C-alpha positions as CSV (number, residue, x, y, z in Angstrom):
1,A,68.6,33.1,23.3
2,A,70.8,32.8,26.7
3,V,69.8,36.6,27.2
4,L,66.1,35.5,27.7
5,F,67.1,33.0,30.4
6,D,69.1,35.3,32.6
7,P,67.1,35.3,36.2
8,L,68.7,38.7,36.8
9,S,67.4,40.3,33.6
10,I,63.4,40.4,33.5
11,S,61.9,40.7,30.0
12,Q,58.2,42.3,29.3
13,I,56.0,40.1,27.4
14,E,52.7,41.7,26.0
15,I,50.2,39.1,24.5
16,T,47.3,40.6,22.5
17,R,44.7,39.1,20.0
18,T,45.3,38.5,16.5
19,S,42.9,40.7,14.3
20,G,40.0,38.7,13.0
21,Y,40.2,36.2,15.9
22,P,38.4,36.3,19.5
23,A,39.7,38.0,22.5
24,L,42.1,36.2,24.5
25,T,39.8,35.3,27.4
26,F,40.4,32.5,30.0
27,D,37.7,30.2,28.4
28,Y,39.0,30.7,24.8
29,L,42.7,29.9,26.0
30,N,41.8,27.0,28.1
31,S,42.1,24.4,25.4
32,E,44.6,21.9,24.2
33,T,44.4,23.6,20.8
34,F,46.7,26.6,20.0
35,R,44.8,29.9,19.5
36,H,45.9,32.8,17.4
37,A,47.8,35.7,19.3
38,N,50.5,38.3,18.7
39,I,53.4,38.8,21.0
40,K,55.7,41.6,21.8
41,I,59.0,40.7,23.6
42,T,61.2,43.5,25.2
43,L,64.4,42.7,26.7
44,P,66.2,45.1,28.9
45,G,67.9,47.8,27.1
46,K,66.7,46.3,23.7
47,A,64.1,47.4,21.1
48,A,60.9,45.4,21.3
49,V,60.2,42.6,18.9
50,T,56.8,41.7,17.7
51,L,55.6,38.3,16.3
52,N,52.2,37.9,14.8
53,N,50.1,34.9,14.4
54,V,51.7,32.8,17.1
55,G,49.8,29.9,18.9
56,I,49.0,30.3,22.5
57,R,47.1,27.9,25.0
58,L,46.9,27.2,28.7
59,K,49.0,24.6,30.4
60,G,49.2,22.6,33.5
61,Q,46.5,21.1,35.6
62,A,45.1,22.6,38.7
63,S,47.6,25.6,38.1
64,R,45.7,26.6,35.0
65,Y,42.7,27.6,37.0
66,D,44.6,30.4,38.9
67,A,43.8,34.0,37.9
68,K,47.3,34.1,36.8
69,Y,47.2,31.3,34.3
70,P,50.2,29.5,32.9
71,M,50.7,29.4,29.2
72,K,52.5,27.6,26.3
73,L,53.4,29.7,23.1
74,K,54.3,28.2,19.8
75,F,55.8,30.9,17.5
76,D,55.7,28.6,14.2
77,E,52.2,27.2,14.9
78,F,50.6,29.3,12.0
79,V,53.8,30.9,10.5
80,S,56.2,28.4,9.1
81,G,59.7,29.1,10.4
82,Q,58.8,32.0,12.7
83,N,61.0,32.1,15.7
84,Y,62.4,34.4,18.5
85,L,66.2,34.3,19.0
86,G,66.1,30.8,17.5
87,L,63.5,29.6,19.7
88,K,60.1,28.1,18.5
89,R,58.3,27.8,21.6
90,M,58.0,29.7,25.1
91,T,56.6,28.4,28.2
92,L,55.3,30.7,30.9
93,N,55.0,29.1,34.3
94,N,52.8,31.1,36.9
95,M,54.8,29.9,39.9
96,V,51.4,29.9,42.1
97,Q,53.0,27.0,44.5
98,D,56.1,29.0,45.2
99,P,55.6,32.4,46.8
100,S,59.3,33.0,46.7
101,F,59.5,32.8,43.0
102,V,63.0,31.3,43.2
103,H,62.4,27.5,43.7
104,E,62.1,26.7,40.0
105,A,64.8,28.8,38.7
106,T,67.2,27.5,41.4
107,A,66.3,23.9,41.1
108,Y,66.7,23.8,37.3
109,K,70.1,25.4,37.7
110,M,71.1,22.4,40.0
111,Y,69.8,19.8,37.5
112,R,71.8,21.3,34.7
113,A,75.0,21.5,37.2
114,A,74.5,17.8,37.8
115,G,74.7,17.1,34.2
116,V,70.9,16.4,33.7
117,P,69.3,17.8,30.6
118,A,67.0,20.4,31.9
119,P,65.5,23.7,30.7
120,R,66.9,27.1,31.4
121,A,64.9,29.7,33.2
122,G,64.5,33.4,33.4
123,Y,61.7,35.8,34.5
124,S,59.2,37.8,32.4
125,K,56.6,40.4,33.5
126,V,53.6,39.4,31.2
127,T,50.3,41.2,30.1
128,V,47.5,39.6,28.2
129,E,45.2,42.0,26.2
130,G,46.6,45.0,28.3
131,Q,46.0,43.4,31.8
132,S,49.1,42.7,33.9
133,L,49.3,39.1,35.2
134,G,52.5,39.7,36.9
135,L,55.7,37.9,37.1
136,Y,56.3,34.5,35.4
137,L,58.9,32.0,35.1
138,N,60.1,31.9,31.5
139,L,60.9,28.4,31.1
140,E,63.0,27.2,28.0
141,S,60.4,24.6,26.1
142,V,61.5,21.1,25.8
143,D,62.0,20.5,22.0
144,K,64.7,20.0,19.3
145,T,66.2,23.4,19.9
146,M,66.8,22.8,23.6
147,T,67.9,19.2,23.2
148,K,70.5,20.2,20.6
149,R,72.7,21.4,23.5
150,W,72.4,18.0,25.2
151,Y,72.3,15.4,22.5
152,P,73.9,14.6,19.1
153,S,70.4,14.0,17.7
154,T,66.8,13.8,18.6
155,T,64.1,11.1,17.1
156,H,61.5,11.5,19.8
157,I,60.5,13.3,22.8
158,Y,57.5,12.1,24.8
159,A,55.8,13.9,27.8
160,G,55.0,12.0,30.9
161,P,51.9,13.0,32.7
162,Y,50.7,12.1,36.1
163,N,51.3,8.5,37.0
164,C,53.0,7.6,33.9
165,D,56.4,5.4,33.7
166,I,58.2,3.4,31.1
167,V,56.7,0.1,31.4
168,P,55.1,-2.3,29.2
169,N,52.2,-0.9,27.0
170,N,52.9,2.7,28.3
171,T,50.3,4.6,26.0
172,C,50.2,7.3,28.6
173,Y,53.2,9.1,27.1
174,E,52.4,11.9,24.8
175,A,54.5,12.3,21.6
176,T,55.7,15.8,21.5
177,I,58.5,15.5,19.1
178,G,58.9,13.0,16.4
179,D,56.5,10.7,14.5
180,T,53.8,8.3,15.9
181,N,56.2,5.3,15.7
182,R,56.5,4.1,19.2
183,T,59.0,1.3,18.9
184,R,61.8,2.6,20.9
185,L,59.5,3.5,23.8
186,N,58.0,-0.1,23.7
187,N,61.2,-1.6,23.7
188,A,62.4,0.5,26.8
189,G,59.3,-0.4,28.5
190,A,59.7,-4.3,27.9
191,V,62.8,-4.2,30.1
192,H,60.5,-3.7,33.0
193,N,59.8,-7.4,32.9
194,L,63.2,-8.4,33.7
195,H,65.1,-8.6,37.1
196,G,68.5,-8.5,38.6
197,L,71.5,-8.6,36.6
198,A,69.4,-9.2,33.5
199,W,67.5,-6.1,34.1
200,W,70.7,-3.9,34.7
201,G,72.2,-5.3,31.7
202,A,69.1,-4.5,29.4
203,V,68.4,-1.1,30.8
204,N,71.8,0.1,30.1
205,Q,71.1,-0.6,26.5
206,V,68.1,1.4,26.2
207,A,68.8,4.3,28.7
208,D,71.6,6.5,29.8
209,M,71.7,5.3,33.5
210,S,74.4,7.6,34.6
211,R,72.0,10.7,33.7
212,V,69.0,8.8,35.2
213,I,70.9,8.2,38.5
214,K,72.0,11.9,38.4
215,L,68.3,13.0,37.9
216,M,66.9,10.8,40.6
217,A,69.6,11.9,43.1
218,T,68.9,15.6,42.3
219,D,65.0,15.0,42.7
220,I,65.8,13.4,46.2
221,F,68.2,16.2,47.2
222,L,65.5,18.8,46.2
223,S,62.5,16.8,47.7
224,N,61.1,17.2,44.2
225,W,57.3,15.7,44.7
226,D,56.5,16.9,41.0
227,G,59.0,14.9,39.0
228,Y,60.0,11.6,37.9
229,S,61.5,10.1,41.1
230,D,58.7,10.6,43.6
231,A,56.0,8.0,44.6
232,V,53.9,9.1,41.6
233,Q,55.8,9.9,38.4
234,N,54.7,13.1,36.8
235,N,56.0,16.3,34.8
236,H,59.0,14.7,33.0
237,F,60.2,13.9,29.4
238,A,61.6,10.6,27.8
239,H,64.1,11.5,25.1
240,F,65.3,8.9,22.4
């Protein structure tokens, strides 16, 4: 799927309703439940590929209320095993806080260069029900397909929303990959109660601190206010 995440090669994505289901209006898609849709993806110089009955919903917080709304797509939500170039999911960011349209793609490239597990990113021109919504960042979704490039195995991935950190009783994390067993997350959170050398010894047993420090250093270098290292944690993932 590397060709999909080449920032210099813009793909075309056409999203339409699935027969027998409602039109893909903002109100219908503004849900945490995936809705039925069809998607046609065209890479430069390649024949179009159409996937039917994929799942689609809106994403984000304030950004979702822009006329150019951000979206998540899940190719195998309704059709088991359905994928595109080996991908099971697609994330379309609307870049409404970045008029240059280059900050995210550049930043993710810097994280990856620093050895921090981070998504690949390209660009797509998107239409929904025939209406052009413009240029989107086509961001690699954080799932087992992505993490195979970074880790030998994946048991759990948790999404960290606004003001959520790995501390005791951290029920704020949303399990996105894996079962409902939160033992590893709770064990990591318990380290928060330790101090000094005891904390440093324990945290290295539950965390890859070399990568955590690289993450925090890159966050600071980029002045990233919407990630893990700012005053209020947001928009990050915990992988086990």
